Phi, psi and omega in degrees: 000132180287156173312312182305313182296313178304313183297333182299337181304325185238010181279317188297314184218056181301315183295318179297318178301315181301323181300337180275003184300147185258114179309310182301316181299310179295327180288325177294319176295321182294318178298320177302319179295302189299335179280343188249338181218148179285168181294149180160207186274134182222141170251124175261110185271127188065036188286358169053234188280005167084012180304306178295320180300321180293318182297323180289322178297327176300333182261022173072023170272154181259109193252130171249143175243128171250127175207150180284334191267117178296326180293323180291318179294329177294320175294322179298319179296316183297315180295324178291320177298317180293328182270358178058049176232165177257130170233138174264123185255135177235115180265117180194162176278125183296345174278345184202097174225046182294336181286348176273107192274346186293143171247160189227146172278350181211127172238138178230154176208120186229187176051045175070014185299319176290335179287350180273349176284128195286327186235162178296326176299325181292318176300315183296312179301319175299317179290329172297319177293325175300309184302317179291336178262001170273141169293162176297125182088002179289160183248138175246119175251128179207164170225163178211154180282159189259166171300326176302322179291313182289319190271336182246301184293325184269352181289109188060037180285143176219138179219137179224123178242107179238036172295328175256110188293344181266349178222091186256134184245136181229132183226121179234139177236148175212156184300139177278176181285328182275152177301133179066038176233170182210143172247140183243125177258109188249129183222133169250135176249108192252117177293135177240106183296340180294328182246001185046051179196193192243138171263140180255125173249130186221143174215152172250120181254132179250127176242140183231134172226185187214167175295155182303321180296331182295311183298319183290323182293313177301314179300312181294321177295322184288330178131001181284148179233180178046050182284119178246144181226124180228178174232166174058052177061039180078008185267340187226161169281147186283157175215189187283356175246019178290138187266333183215126177266140177248125186248139171231123179221152188238138175283140181307000000 
């Protein structure tokens, strides 16, 4: 898949999508980071509109954001300005950013960012990039949705938000063609007074996950050690109904 195709996931309605963010989820991700690593330099990989980055910056972390979408990074800059914090923005493909020479003690990636990579080779390339951009002993924190989430909870999933009658959101999910994948059909109905009707914004988002041992194998093969996997933002042990795995891995 080309860079352009990946970017299209968030180009059409980045601002509308950003409005759906869950304050509690992002605060929980921020808490997971602060509980696992000390304050310092952090790269938020696939950090999108900067919601997590702003929360970390408010706690005196020095945060860089890497994301493919120019629209999302523009939103990140807006949120940083509104919060009066500094963020360093990098537009790049997470699978290939060898030209970026900076290394970090901590790299994080949350909110399904890695699940948007279409193939296992893309995931592997991304984790290799993470490894090369971590300092020795550096920590990689990330989460991914599980096969239980894609195959059970997202099977024929439907969500409708019409709290704002001028901006109606509909979300339908169905199983993807690949094993452990899901396709999300996202629609915004935005009222336009000029036509006294609604304009429809629509995108299809594809997410891919893998069995737990695949993630562990890729991390180990790349060179990570001390791989820990938990559930509920590190608060519980995983089981067969875990919806999201949280990983902590250390560079040798």
